[in-house]
Structure formats: C-alpha cells, structure tokens
C-alpha positions in Angstrom: -42.4 -36.6 19.9 -45.2 -37.5 17.4 -47.4 -40.5 17.0 -46.8 -44.1 16.0 -49.1 -46.8 14.8 -48.9 -50.0 16.9 -50.5 -53.4 16.8 -50.4 -56.4 19.1 -50.7 -60.0 17.8 -50.0 -63.6 18.1 -47.6 -64.8 15.4 -48.4 -67.9 13.5 -45.2 -70.0 13.8 -43.2 -71.7 11.1 -43.7 -73.4 8.8 -47.3 -72.2 8.9 -46.6 -68.4 9.0 -44.6 -68.5 5.7 -47.0 -70.9 4.0 -50.0 -68.6 4.6 -48.0 -65.5 3.8 -47.0 -67.0 0.4 -50.5 -68.1 -0.3 -51.8 -64.7 0.6 -49.3 -63.1 -1.9 -50.3 -65.7 -4.5 -53.9 -64.6 -4.3 -52.7 -61.1 -5.3 -52.8 -59.4 -1.9 -50.1 -56.8 -2.2 -49.9 -56.4 1.6 -48.9 -60.0 2.2 -45.2 -59.5 2.8 -45.6 -56.4 4.9 -47.8 -58.1 7.5 -46.4 -61.1 9.3 -49.0 -63.9 9.5 -50.9 -63.4 12.8 -54.0 -63.4 15.0 -54.7 -59.8 16.0 -55.1 -58.8 19.6 -55.0 -55.1 19.1 -55.7 -53.7 15.6 -53.7 -50.8 14.2 -53.8 -48.1 16.9 -52.2 -44.6 16.8 -50.6 -43.5 20.1 -48.2 -40.9 21.2 -44.6 -42.2 20.9 -43.7 -41.1 24.4 -46.3 -43.5 25.8 -44.3 -46.5 24.6 -42.7 -47.3 28.0 -46.1 -47.3 29.7 -47.4 -49.6 26.9 -44.5 -52.0 27.2 -45.0 -52.2 31.0 -48.7 -52.9 30.5 -48.0 -55.7 28.0 -45.3 -57.2 30.2 -47.9 -57.4 33.0 -50.5 -58.9 30.8 -48.1 -61.6 29.5 -46.8 -62.4 32.9 -50.3 -63.3 34.1 -51.1 -65.6 31.1 -50.2 -69.2 30.5 -49.7 -71.1 27.2 -52.7 -72.4 25.4 -53.3 -74.6 22.3 -54.1 -73.0 19.0 -55.6 -74.8 16.0 -56.5 -73.4 12.6 -58.9 -75.2 10.3 -60.9 -74.2 7.2 -61.8 -70.8 5.9 -64.4 -68.1 6.7 -65.2 -64.6 5.4 -66.4 -61.3 6.7 -67.9 -60.4 3.3 -70.1 -58.4 2.6 -69.3 -56.3 5.7 -65.6 -56.3 5.2 -63.6 -57.6 2.2 -61.7 -60.3 4.1 -61.2 -64.1 3.8 -59.5 -65.8 6.7 -58.4 -69.2 8.1 -60.5 -70.0 11.2 -59.2 -70.3 14.7 -61.1 -73.4 15.8 -59.2 -73.9 19.1 -57.7 -71.2 21.2 -60.3 -68.6 20.4 -61.3 -68.2 24.1 -57.7 -67.6 25.0 -57.3 -65.0 22.3 -60.5 -63.3 23.3 -59.5 -63.1 26.9 -56.0 -61.9 26.0 -57.2 -59.1 23.7 -59.6 -57.9 26.4 -56.7 -57.6 28.8 -54.5 -55.9 26.1 -57.3 -53.4 25.5 -58.2 -53.0 29.2 -60.3 -49.8 29.5 -58.1 -48.8 32.4 -54.9 -49.4 30.4 -52.8 -47.4 27.9 -54.2 -49.3 24.9 -57.9 -48.9 25.5 -59.9 -48.6 22.3 -63.3 -49.5 20.9 -63.5 -52.0 18.0 -65.4 -51.3 14.8 -66.7 -54.9 14.9 -67.0 -57.6 17.7 -63.7 -59.4 18.3 -63.4 -62.5 16.2 -59.9 -64.3 16.3 -58.8 -65.3 12.8 -55.8 -65.3 10.4 -56.4 -63.1 7.3 -55.4 -64.7 4.0 -57.0 -62.2 1.6 -58.0 -58.6 2.1 -59.3 -56.0 -0.3 -58.6 -57.9 -3.5 -61.0 -58.9 -6.3 -64.0 -61.0 -5.4 -62.7 -63.8 -7.7 -59.4 -63.9 -5.9 -61.1 -63.9 -2.5 -63.4 -66.8 -3.7 -60.2 -68.6 -4.8 -58.6 -68.1 -1.4 -61.8 -69.3 0.4 -61.9 -72.5 -1.7 -58.2 -73.3 -1.9 -57.6 -73.0 1.9 -60.8 -74.8 2.9 -58.9 -77.9 4.0 -56.0 -75.9 5.6 -55.1 -77.0 9.1 -52.3 -76.1 11.6 -51.8 -76.4 15.3 -49.3 -75.2 17.9 -49.0 -74.0 21.5 -49.4 -70.2 21.9 -46.7 -69.1 24.3 -46.7 -65.3 23.9 -47.5 -62.4 21.7 -45.6 -59.4 20.3 -45.9 -55.6 19.8 -45.5 -54.3 16.3 -45.1 -50.9 14.7 -46.2 -50.0 11.2 -43.5 -48.1 9.4 -44.1 -45.2 7.0 -43.6 -47.8 4.2 -46.7 -49.7 5.5 -44.6 -52.7 6.7 -45.2 -54.0 10.2 -42.1 -54.6 12.3 -41.8 -56.4 15.6 -40.7 -54.2 18.4 -40.7 -56.6 21.3 -41.9 -60.1 22.3 -43.9 -60.9 25.4 -43.7 -64.5 26.5 -46.3 -65.8 28.9 -45.5 -66.4 32.5 -41.9 -67.0 33.5 -41.0 -69.5 30.9 -38.3 -69.1 28.3 -40.6 -69.3 25.3 -40.9 -66.4 22.9 -42.8 -65.4 19.8 -41.9 -67.6 16.8 -39.9 -66.0 14.1 -41.2 -66.1 10.5 -39.0 -66.6 7.5 -39.2 -63.8 5.1 -41.0 -61.4 7.5 -39.6 -58.1 8.6 -39.0 -58.4 12.4 -36.9 -56.9 15.1 -36.4 -53.6 13.2 -37.7 -50.9 15.4 -38.7 -47.8 13.5 -39.8 -45.5 16.3 -38.4 -42.1 15.6 -37.7 -39.4 18.1 -38.3 -36.1 16.5 
C-alpha cells in the first residue's frame, strides 16, 4: 500500500487566504502556491495509506464534538532564529486551535505524534527565504488584520510534486458549514495511490 504524507489544518477563508498567499509569493517564497493559507493542526505526518479510513473516522469524531469559534489575525511574529519563519499572529481563536490540535493528535488516536516545538497557532507568510525578504514580510504585514468564524477544518495530502491537496472537509457539529475554498489553491484533488 505504501505511505502518504498528511496534514490537518484550518483554512484561512477568502478573501484573506488568497491575499496572504499572493503576499507570500511576492516575498519570494516558492512554496506559496503549493500550500493553501492555513493554521496548522497537524504538521506533515507520514502514515500508512491503508490507515486512511481510521484517520477519517477519527477526524469526523473530533469535528462532531467541536463548535464554531471566532478567529482573528493581527500583526506579525517570527520564530527566528530557531526556525526561518515569519507569520501573521492568531490573536483570537488560539485556545480553540490549541484544544482542537490536541484532539487531532490524541495519544490514543491514529494521528498521535510528538511536535518538534510547542504548539503555537499562526499563519506562515514566509519560510526559508532570505533574511532580507523575511524582514520585509515582517514589516509589510505588521498592520495586517482579518477575522472570521472557524466552522471546521480539513485533511490534506502532500503530492509527490510538493503540492498540498484537500482530501476532505470536517465541519464542526451538525451544521452545514464547511471549510472555505481558496481561489487559486489546489483543492479537492485526491492523490492517494493504491499500489
């Protein structure tokens, strides 16, 4: 069956998702258009492909028990010098993200894993580019602000081309809400291969 690389995240809705994706590309981050703008709940994680039904069932259960919560982004931050990342800060909704990612990575569940750093919800706008370009991203987005109601999350798979594609949405509770689409982002193109 082989392995796949999965991630779970909260999509940043339009028009904010595309705005930040375009800004990220403008700073010279080549990965910008392969990664939909998001707040990570589960970082890239390699799993056996045949575990996907169990993973989907787990995520469905997590989402069903959750309720919508407000999200607000404002200003910039950085993980430098530990990690070459500049991000837009999550100033409201961080507690919801933290609780949610803990349930996604439940030690008794199929997506259990340790993190290299303590969990810190954020939206990456520059990663692994020149120091000058990261400084520019930090300064130019210092006044950035956006807010929305988070109503769910999604499961993504990283293709062999490095592009992240949405496999499935997980709306919270029983409501009709889904994960917002993002213009110009690759979504709904499953790449799981059975070999």
